[in-house]
Structure formats: structure tokens, C-alpha cells
N, C-alpha and C positions, 0 to 999 in steps of 0.2 A: 571162202565161206566156211563158217564153223558149223558144227553139228552138236545136237544135244539129244539125250534120251529122257523121255518123260513117262513116268509110270501113270497109266490111266486105266480105269476100270474097263473090262472087256465090253460091257454094254455101251459105255460111252464111246469107245473106239469104233464099235460096229455102227453106231448111229452116225458118227462123224464121217466114216468111210462112205456110208450110203448117201448122206446129205451132200458131201463134197462131190461125189460122183454125179448126182443129179444137177449140181451146179457147174459141172464140166471142169472141175479142178481136183486137187488132191488134198489130203489132210495136211501134208507138209506145206503146200502152197498156201493153204488157208492160214495156218499158224504164222508163216512168214509174212503174209500180207497184214494180218492183225497186229503183229509185233511192230511192223513198220508204221502202221496207222497210229498205234498208241504213242510211239516215239514222236511222230510228227505232231500229234495233237498236244502232247505235254510240252513240247519245245516251242510251240507257236505262241507269239505274243498275244496278250489279251486284246480283245476288240476295244477300240477307243471309247465306245459307249459304256463298256463295262468299267474301264478305268475312270471315266467321269463320274460314275455312280458310286465308286468306292468311298466309303466313309459316310454315306448319307443316313445309314442306320447306326444309331449309337451302339458302341461295343458293350455297354453295360446293361442292355435291355434283356429282359427275360422273355424271349420270343414265345415260348409256350404259354406263359401266363397272359401275355398280351393277346394272343390268339384266342385263348379260352374266354377272356373277358370280352373280346370282340364278338364271339359267338353268342355269349349271353345277351349282349346288347341287341344283336341282330335278331335273335329269336325271342326276345322278351315280349 
């Protein structure tokens, strides 16, 4: 297993130490678990429903403009 050193403000470290202690873990275990969860999440395939929905919104649409126009119609 590899190790790293991360500079972190003292207040944030104190908070993490207190919070992880309350959770029954350590700061190191917390960061290890979060890194693993992030890797698993990013490597997981997209859900089939998401893949089926891909492309149903035109790529050339101005979403902000459409949303503001929708709000104008809704509240007119």
C-alpha cells in the first residue's frame, strides 16, 4: 500500500479528526474509503436507462435561454 502526505489547514484536520472519531474510524480510513468509492463510481458503466436517454436533448440547444423562456410562459 502506498502513502501520501496532504497539506490541510489545522482547523480542517481538527474537524476531520473529531468527526471520524465520532464515526468510529480514522481520517486515514475515511480518505482511503472515499478514494475507493470515487474510483468505483467513475469506473462503473452508465445505467441502461441513462444510455437510452442519451441524445434526446439536442446538442445545439441553449438550455438557459429555453429555461428562462419556460419560466416566462409559466408565470405570465
